[in-house]
N, C-alpha and C positions, 0 to 999 in steps of 0.2 A: 308085616304089621308095623304101623307107626303109632307111637304113643308119647305122652309127656314124660319127661324125666321124673323119677321118684327117688325117695330117700335111699332105697335099696340099691340104686345104681351108682352110688358114690365112687366105689373103687374102680369099677369098669369105666365110668365116665372119666375119671382122673387119668386112667391109663390111655384112653383114646385121645384126650386133650394133649397129653405129653407126646404121644406119637405124632399128632398133627404139628405141634410146635417144634418137632425135631426134623421135619421134612422141608421140602422145597416150597410148600404152600405159604410159608410165612418167612419173615425176614430175621426174626430172632426168637429165642425161647422165652417162656414166661415162668414165673416162680410158682412153687407149690402153693404158696400163700394166695396168689391170684386165683388159682384153680379152686381152692377152698372157698374163697370169697364169692366167686361166681356161682359155685354150687349152692351155697347158702342163700344167695340172692334169688336164684331160680326157685328153690324149694320154698322160700318164704312167700311165694305168690306175688312177687313184684309185678307191677303193671308195665315195667320197662323192658323186661327180659324174659324170654321163654326158651326152653330147650326141648327138643323132640328127639326121641330115640327111634331108629329103624332097626327092626329085627329080621333076621333071615335064618332059617333052620333052627328056630328057637334060641338064637344067640343074638346079643347086641352086635350089630354089624356096622353101626355108625351113628352119627348124631348131627343135628343142626342147632346152632345157637343164634337166636334172633333178638334184635332190639327194636323197639317201637319208638318213633319220634314223629314230630310234625314238621312239614316243610312248606314254606310259603311258595317256593319255586314249583313244587309239585301240586300245590293247592290242597293239601290234606296230609293224612297219615302216611308215613313211609315205614315199610318193614325193611330193616337192614339185616341181611343174612350175614352175620358177623363171622360165623364159622360153619363150615360144612365138611364133615369128615366121614369117609367110608374106609373101613379096615381093608388092608391090602388083599386079604383072601376073598373079599366080596366085591372088589372092583371089577368093572366090566360087565356087571349083571344088571345095570339099569337102576341101581338103588339110589344113586345121586339124583338122577332125573326124577325118580319116584318121590324122593324127599322134597325136592324143589316144587314139584307139582302139588304135593300135599300142602305145603306152606301157602302157595298161591291160591289154592282153593279155600283153605281155612280162613284166609284174610281177604278174600276177593271183594266182599261187600263193605269192607271197612277202610281200604287203603287206596291211594292214588299211585303209589310207586313201590316197586321192590328194588332194593339196591344191594350190591355186594361188591367186594373188591377181590382182586386176584394179583398175586405177585407176577412179575414179568417172566419168571422162570417156570411158572406153573401152566405150561401151554395146554396140557390135557384138560385141566379145569376150565380154562378160558374157552376151549373148543366146545365143551359141554354147554357152558353158559350161553355162548353165541347160538348154538344149535337150537336151544329152546327159547330164543327170542331176546336175550339180553344184549344190549349195545354198549359200546364204550362211551362213557361220559367224560368228555375231554377236559377234565380238571386235574390239577395237581392237588394231592391231599397233603395237608400240613397238620402236624400235631404238636401239642405242648403238654408234656407229661408233668404232673404235679407230684412231688415226693411227699408222702405223709409219714 
């Protein structure tokens, strides 16, 4: 089952985010404060960010965090799949594919592009993404973080 994140998911969501940010899928960890801010933004009903939980055997098995933006290049709305996490004990069961297909179907009539990023070390994730139709967009991504 796939559903939207709810208030009762806070502790398990935070645990999964910490697990994601301690693995090969990302370049560096994030703070508990960032996790809390993200949770509050999602729960607030923000139009910019959504989180979906995937369950297996009546347990939270993973999540996806998406952001919505507009792109002139794409000619419309872009769904950025910012985070996709499946707990170790549920990997290899097709849940990542199921979650991605759910997102694509949910937003299919509203968007022009789905976009995600993958670290060079995360070969298993890249293989999954390519298998279901994602292609490499040959850009370098640059960031400028603002300290508040």
